[in-house]
N, C-alpha and C positions, 0 to 999 in steps of 0.2 A: 776224731769228735762221736759221742756218743747223744745220740737222740734223749730229747727228755721223753719222760716215760709218756707223757698223752700224746705226744708225735708218734710215738709210737704204738701205742692203741688208737688212732686215728689211722693211721697206715694200714692195721693188721684190719681195722675196720671196711678200710677202701678197699684193700686187693680183695675181701672176703663177700665186697656187695659188686666190683671188676666179674670174680671167677662166673657168675651168676649170668650176666649179662653185661654189655657195653654202657658207660654212663659216658653223658656232659659232665663237663667239668663243674657248671655248674648244678647239674644238679646232684652231684657225687657230693661238694660243698654244702649244697642244702641238705643233704643227707646225713652225710655228719654233723651240722649244728642240729639237726632235730635231736643226734644224741648228746649233744652239749660238750662235744668237744668248741675248745676255743677257738677263734677268728686264725689265732696263729698258728693252732695244731692245722687247723687245718690245710693253709693255705704251704703252711712246710711240708704236710702226707701228700698234698695234692702236685706239688713240686718236683717232689723226688719222683712220686708216678708217672712224670710226664715224661722228666727225663729219663725213666724207665722201660718209655715208652708203654706203659700198661695203661694210660689214660689218653686217648687220642681222640678229641672234636670230630676230624677228618673220617676217621675210622667210625665213629658212634655215626656218625648222618651217613656216610656210604652204606651201612647195614639196616639201620632205620630207616632212609628211602624204600631201598629194595624190599625188605619186608611189608612197609607199609602197602605197597603197591603190589606186592603178591597179594596182601590180603584185602585186595579190591579198592583203597581209600585214592582220590582223587588229590590233584596238587594242591587244592584250598585246603584241604582236612593236613595235607601233607605239610604246605606249607607252615601252616596254625601253630602244629601240635610240635613242630620244629622250633620256633622260635616262641613257644611255650617252654621250651628246656634251657632255654637261651643260646640256642645257634644265631649266630650272624645272617644277616642277607646276603653277605659274599661266600661263604664258605655253604650255605643250603642254593645260592647258582650255579652250582660248581654241579652240582649231584640231580638238581631237580632242574635240569634241563632238556627234556623232551618236547619235540613238538606237535602239535595238535593232533596228526594222524594219530601217533601212539598211546595219547588219551583220548579219542576218538574209539579208540579198538579197548582199550583196556574196561573204558563203560559199554559197551556193546558184551564184554565178557562177563561185564556183573551184572547187566541186566539179562544176560541168559542164562545165569548159573540162578540166578533166582526166582527167575520168570518163566523160566523154560524159552526156545526159541521163538523169533520175533515172524509173527507174521509173513505171510508171504506179500506184495504188492497190493494184490487183490484184497487178500482178506485183513483191510484195513485195521488198524488199530484204534479203536472208539477212544473220545475226546477224559473219559473217565480212565479207561486204562494208560492213554499216553502221561493225565495227568502221575497214576501212581507211579507209572515208572521215574517221571520226571523226577518227583517230588523223593523218589527211592536214591537215584543221582543226585542229586541236591545234598543230602543226608549224607551221601557218603564222599561230597567234598569235589563236586563236577562245576566247572561252571557253567552258565546257562550255553555259551557258546556250544561247547561239550555235547552237555545236554541236547540241544537242536540236531546238532549234526548227527548225532549218534541214533536216536530216535525218529528222524528222519517228523517228515510232517504232519501235523497234527492235524483227523479229523476227525467227525461227526460234529 
C-alpha cells in the first residue's frame, strides 16, 4: 500500500528534522502542523517513525536531561522544559531522579564556573554577593533548598 503524497511529504520533513536532533513526538507534531500538514498525515507520519524507532520520547528525554544538566540547568528548569515539550511526568521521573547531593554538587559547579571558587570559611560571602549567587542559581532552575545547601549560610 502506497502512502498518500501529503503523508510521504510529512514523513520526509519529519526525518529531516530528526536528522538534526531528537524531538519529542509532540514537538514533531507541532512542527509538522506549522508547516501546513493535515492531522491525518501527521498521525500517519509520526506513527511510522515510531514503528521504525526513529522518534522516541524515552530517548528524547534521556538526551535532553543529560544535555540540560551538562549545560548547568537545575531540576526545576529541566522539569518545566520537558513538560513544555509535552513529556509526561512518569517518563520525566525515570530520567530526572537524582538525589539532593547530586544537585548540590551541580549547583556548586555552576556557581564556580560563573563566579570563580567560593571564598574559604574565613572569607565569608557578604549578603550582596550571596544574593547575587542565589538569584543566579534560582534563574538556572535550582530550588531554594539546593541553593541554601550549596551556598552555605548567608553572612553580613
